[in-house]
C-alpha positions in Angstrom: 179.3 -54.2 184.5 180.3 -53.2 188.0 181.7 -56.7 188.8 183.6 -56.8 185.5 185.2 -53.4 186.0 186.1 -54.4 189.6 188.0 -57.4 188.2 189.5 -55.6 185.3 190.8 -52.6 187.3 193.9 -54.3 188.7 194.9 -55.4 185.2 194.2 -52.0 183.6 196.4 -50.3 186.1 199.1 -53.0 185.9 199.5 -52.3 182.2 199.7 -48.5 182.6 201.8 -47.6 185.6 202.7 -44.0 184.8 206.5 -43.5 185.3 207.3 -40.0 184.1 210.7 -39.5 185.7 213.7 -38.7 183.5 217.4 -38.5 184.2 217.9 -34.8 184.8 215.2 -34.0 182.3 217.1 -35.8 179.6 215.4 -38.7 177.8 217.8 -41.7 178.0 217.7 -44.0 174.9 216.1 -47.4 175.6 218.9 -50.0 175.4 218.0 -53.2 173.4 220.3 -55.3 175.6 218.2 -54.9 178.7 215.8 -57.5 180.0 212.4 -56.0 180.9 211.8 -55.3 184.5 208.5 -55.7 186.5 208.5 -53.9 189.8 206.4 -55.1 192.8 206.4 -52.4 195.5 205.8 -52.6 199.2 202.2 -52.7 200.4 202.0 -49.0 201.2 202.7 -48.2 197.5 199.6 -50.0 196.4 196.9 -47.4 196.4 193.3 -48.5 196.4 190.2 -46.9 194.7 186.7 -47.7 195.8 183.1 -47.0 194.9 179.9 -47.6 196.8 177.0 -49.5 195.2 173.4 -49.6 196.1 174.1 -52.7 198.2 176.2 -50.7 200.6 174.5 -50.2 204.0 176.6 -48.1 206.3 176.8 -49.4 209.9 179.1 -46.8 211.5 177.0 -43.8 210.5 174.4 -42.9 207.8 176.8 -40.3 206.5 179.2 -43.0 205.4 176.9 -43.6 202.5 177.2 -40.1 201.1 179.4 -41.3 198.2 177.0 -44.0 197.0 176.6 -43.7 193.2 179.2 -40.9 192.9 181.9 -43.1 191.3 185.4 -43.9 192.3 187.3 -42.3 195.2 190.6 -42.8 197.0 190.3 -45.5 199.7 193.9 -46.2 200.6 195.9 -44.2 201.5 193.3 -41.6 202.4 195.2 -39.1 204.6 192.1 -36.9 205.0 190.1 -39.8 206.5 193.0 -41.0 208.7 193.3 -37.6 210.3 189.6 -36.8 210.7 187.9 -38.5 213.7 184.5 -38.0 212.0 185.6 -39.7 208.8 187.6 -42.5 210.3 184.8 -44.9 211.2 183.5 -44.7 207.6 187.0 -45.2 206.2 187.5 -48.2 208.5 184.2 -49.8 207.5 184.8 -49.4 203.8 188.4 -50.7 204.0 187.7 -53.8 206.0 187.5 -57.3 204.6 184.9 -59.9 205.4 185.7 -63.6 205.8 182.9 -65.7 204.3 182.8 -69.0 206.1 180.8 -70.7 203.4 183.1 -69.6 200.6 186.1 -70.0 203.0 187.6 -66.9 201.5 187.9 -63.1 202.0 185.9 -60.5 200.2 185.3 -56.7 200.2 182.6 -55.4 202.5 179.1 -55.6 200.9 178.5 -52.8 198.5 182.1 -51.7 198.3 183.9 -52.3 195.0 187.7 -51.9 195.2 190.3 -51.6 192.5 194.1 -51.1 192.5 195.5 -47.7 191.6 199.2 -47.6 190.6 201.7 -45.2 192.0 205.4 -44.6 191.8 205.7 -42.2 194.8 207.7 -44.5 197.1 209.8 -46.1 194.3 210.6 -43.0 192.4 214.3 -43.1 193.3 214.7 -46.6 191.9 212.6 -45.8 188.9 214.7 -42.7 188.1 217.9 -44.8 188.5 216.6 -47.5 186.1 215.5 -44.9 183.6 219.0 -43.4 183.9 220.6 -46.6 182.5 218.1 -46.9 179.6 214.9 -48.3 181.0 211.6 -46.7 179.8 208.1 -46.9 181.1 205.8 -49.1 179.0 208.6 -50.4 176.9 210.9 -52.4 179.2 209.8 -51.1 182.6 206.5 -52.0 184.2 204.8 -51.9 187.6 202.6 -54.4 189.3 200.8 -52.9 192.3 198.3 -55.1 194.2 195.6 -55.0 196.9 197.8 -55.4 200.0 194.8 -56.6 202.1 194.7 -60.0 200.3 197.2 -62.9 200.6 197.9 -66.3 199.1 196.2 -69.3 200.8 197.5 -72.8 201.4 196.8 -75.5 198.8 193.2 -76.5 198.9 191.9 -73.2 200.3 190.4 -70.5 198.0 192.0 -67.1 197.6 190.0 -65.6 194.7 191.5 -62.1 194.8 195.1 -63.3 195.0 194.3 -65.6 192.1 193.2 -62.4 190.1 196.6 -60.9 191.0 198.4 -64.0 189.8 196.5 -64.0 186.5 197.1 -60.3 185.9 200.8 -60.5 186.8 201.3 -63.5 184.6 199.8 -61.7 181.6 201.9 -58.6 182.3 205.1 -60.7 182.4 204.2 -62.5 179.2 203.4 -59.2 177.4 206.5 -57.5 178.7 208.6 -60.4 177.4 206.9 -60.3 174.0 207.5 -56.6 173.6 211.2 -57.1 174.2 212.2 -59.8 171.8 210.9 -62.6 174.1 213.6 -61.8 176.7 212.5 -63.1 180.1 211.8 -60.4 182.7 213.6 -59.6 185.9 211.2 -59.3 188.9 212.4 -56.6 191.3 210.5 -56.4 194.6 210.5 -54.3 197.7 209.3 -55.5 201.2 205.9 -57.1 201.0 206.2 -57.2 197.2 208.7 -60.0 197.7 206.0 -62.1 199.6 203.6 -61.6 196.7 206.2 -62.3 194.1 207.2 -65.6 195.7 203.5 -66.5 196.2 203.0 -65.8 192.5 206.0 -67.9 191.4 204.9 -70.8 193.6 201.7 -70.9 191.6 203.4 -71.2 188.2 205.1 -74.2 186.8 208.9 -74.3 186.7 208.8 -74.5 182.9 206.8 -71.3 182.7 209.1 -69.5 185.2 212.2 -70.5 183.2 210.8 -69.3 180.0 209.4 -66.0 181.2 211.3 -64.9 184.3 215.1 -64.6 184.2 215.8 -63.5 187.8 214.1 -62.5 191.0 215.7 -59.5 192.9 214.1 -59.2 196.4 214.9 -56.1 198.3 214.0 -55.7 202.1 212.4 -59.1 202.5 213.1 -61.7 205.1 212.2 -65.4 205.2 210.4 -65.4 208.5 208.7 -62.0 209.2 209.9 -59.6 211.9 209.6 -58.9 215.6 208.7 -55.2 215.0 205.3 -56.4 213.6 204.4 -57.6 217.1 204.2 -54.0 218.3 201.2 -53.6 216.0 199.6 -56.8 217.0 199.9 -56.0 220.7 199.3 -52.2 220.7 200.2 -50.0 223.6 196.9 -48.1 223.2 194.8 -51.2 224.0 191.5 -51.5 222.2 191.4 -47.9 221.1 194.3 -48.3 218.7 194.8 -44.6 218.0 196.2 -42.7 216.3 196.3 -44.8 213.1 199.0 -44.3 210.5 199.3 -45.6 207.0 202.4 -47.6 207.9 200.6 -49.5 210.6 197.6 -51.0 208.9 196.7 -53.1 212.0 195.9 -50.0 214.0 193.1 -48.6 211.7 190.0 -47.7 213.7 187.7 -50.5 214.6 190.4 -53.1 214.2 190.0 -53.0 210.5 193.5 -54.2 209.9 192.9 -57.5 211.7 190.3 -58.4 209.0 192.9 -58.4 206.2 194.0 -61.7 204.8 197.5 -60.4 204.9 197.3 -59.1 208.5 199.7 -61.7 210.0 201.9 -62.5 207.0 204.9 -60.5 208.6 204.7 -62.1 212.0 207.8 -64.0 213.2 207.7 -67.6 212.1 208.8 -70.6 214.2 210.9 -71.9 211.3 213.2 -68.8 211.6 212.8 -67.6 215.2 212.3 -70.9 216.9 211.7 -70.9 220.7 213.5 -67.6 221.5 211.4 -65.3 223.7 210.0 -62.5 221.6 207.4 -61.1 224.0 208.1 -61.3 227.7 205.6 -60.9 230.5 205.6 -61.9 234.2 203.3 -64.9 233.5 204.6 -66.2 230.2 207.3 -65.7 227.6 206.0 -65.9 224.0 208.1 -67.4 221.2 207.2 -67.6 217.5 205.6 -71.0 218.4 203.3 -69.2 220.8 201.8 -66.7 218.3 198.3 -68.2 218.5 198.3 -67.7 222.3 199.7 -64.2 222.0 197.0 -63.2 219.5 194.4 -64.5 221.9 195.9 -62.6 224.8 196.0 -59.4 222.6 192.2 -59.6 222.0 191.9 -61.6 218.8 188.8 -63.8 218.8 188.8 -67.6 218.3 188.0 -67.4 214.6 190.8 -64.9 213.9 193.3 -67.1 215.7 192.1 -70.2 213.9 192.6 -68.5 210.5 196.2 -67.6 211.6 196.8 -71.3 212.3 195.0 -72.7 209.1 195.7 -70.0 206.5 198.7 -67.9 207.4 201.1 -70.2 209.1 201.2 -72.9 206.4 201.8 -70.2 203.7 204.6 -68.3 205.5 206.3 -71.6 206.6 206.6 -72.8 203.0 206.6 -69.5 201.0 210.3 -69.3 200.3 210.9 -72.9 199.5 213.6 -73.5 196.9 214.2 -73.8 194.1 212.3 -70.6 193.1 214.6 -69.4 190.3 217.9 -67.4 190.1 217.5 -65.1 193.1 219.4 -62.1 194.6 218.3 -61.0 198.0 219.4 -57.5 199.0 218.9 -56.3 202.6 219.9 -53.4 204.8 221.6 -53.9 208.1 223.1 -51.9 210.9 219.9 -50.3 212.1 218.4 -50.8 215.6 215.5 -53.3 215.2 213.1 -54.5 217.8 214.2 -58.0 218.9 212.2 -58.5 222.1 209.3 -56.7 223.7 209.0 -56.8 227.5 205.7 -56.1 229.5 207.2 -56.2 232.9 203.8 -56.2 234.7 201.9 -58.1 231.9 199.8 -55.1 231.0 199.5 -54.9 227.2 197.9 -51.5 227.4 201.1 -49.9 228.7 204.3 -48.9 226.8 206.6 -51.9 226.9 210.4 -52.0 227.3 212.1 -52.9 224.0 215.3 -54.8 223.4 217.0 -54.0 220.1 219.2 -56.0 217.8 220.4 -55.8 214.2 218.3 -55.4 211.1 216.8 -52.7 208.9 214.3 -51.3 211.4 211.5 -53.5 210.2 213.1 -56.9 209.5 215.5 -58.7 211.9 218.8 -59.9 210.8 217.8 -63.4 211.7 215.0 -63.3 209.1 217.4 -62.0 206.4 220.1 -64.6 207.1 217.4 -67.3 207.0 217.0 -66.7 203.2 220.6 -68.0 202.8 219.4 -71.3 204.3 215.9 -71.6 202.9 216.8 -70.5 199.4 220.5 -70.5 199.0 221.1 -73.7 201.0 218.9 -75.9 198.8 221.1 -78.0 196.5 218.6 -77.7 193.6 218.6 -73.8 193.7 219.9 -72.6 190.3 221.6 -69.4 191.5 221.5 -67.5 194.7 223.3 -64.3 196.0 222.9 -62.5 199.3 223.8 -58.9 199.6 223.9 -56.8 202.8 224.1 -53.0 202.7 225.1 -51.4 206.0 223.7 -48.4 207.7 220.5 -47.9 205.8 216.9 -48.7 206.5 214.1 -50.8 205.2 212.8 -48.1 202.9 216.1 -46.2 202.6 217.6 -49.0 200.6 215.6 -47.8 197.6 216.0 -44.1 198.2 219.5 -43.5 199.7 222.1 -42.9 197.0 224.8 -45.4 198.0 222.3 -48.1 198.6 220.3 -47.4 195.5 223.5 -47.6 193.4 224.2 -51.1 194.8 220.7 -52.2 194.1 220.9 -51.1 190.5 224.3 -52.7 190.2 222.8 -56.1 191.3 219.9 -55.7 188.8 222.4 -55.1 186.0 224.4 -58.1 187.1 221.3 -60.2 186.9 220.6 -58.7 183.5 224.0 -59.7 182.1 224.2 -63.2 183.7 224.4 -65.9 181.1 222.3 -68.6 182.9 
């Protein structure tokens, strides 16, 4: 029963994301001319629940097993554990993933069952704006949270948990369409949600996509990762990696973040950043082609580096291949964004000098512009539009009034398109 519930939890929460926001307290009538929307949030929005079974054997401390048999509790984000040095080792141990070399796949730590809990806290502005034009939770507005620790794998390599996500999202999209006169849905994503959405679409046939998905609207997503992520991979606090924050999953105590299948998905890719020096030291300049060497220098072991080469790099290199489907990419620009990191004496434990360029604070402009080539430049791409919104940030694009208004305008344009 425990395994069944574990597998069902993501689907149960997918089908019941509780949007309770209204336009100024006024219920806006649901419009019958709107295509249903499925929202895929950024990774920090995907809250995780956990429960400890009898198989759980705490290694950090015997006290880590105090919740065994007590039911479900909040695993991510758990602000209490993040801020309590006594709880942090337990939190890190229960959050980590294990790579099984026999199964060639990631799994939860032994004795830890994890399920996805939905939340609208970081997309409430967008949700409110959509409800203000006639969308309604459970009728034509749905949410698809996910376990951000897992990621798609290259063809021929297993990714069981991501496959569960693909199956759940596929069912949600089909049901959302059925409830709305068989209108195909509009997928609206933010940040890492765009990576999961494209990974999902790549695993479904073109015929299914055209029947069930009208348009993909990706917000705050680049085609090749971002340089700011490197500051997490090469932390200035050395092996201690403190203090951890929810926005920096790689810095969780005990290097928990580096066990995630998604840990390196946002690193700069060679296809976009080429040979430009991204990390500079006295001994060597590291480009996107040198990520394996940089990871090794930063303390990642041979197996971790090998998994980057064999599982992550092939996925991110081909993730945004066209044609996906009619697509609109919306990104923020005009914000200082880390473009190069300089360790003048080669000591990764010290605070580096930083060179800034354009972007949204998390994604570089180069990664955004690459979407125009990777997706928009393919002659077989059905429809592509690129939108840049100035002077807002990676997260501000779905909270700031002027940016939010433009995002909703683009969603309505996709809704009204005749293709």
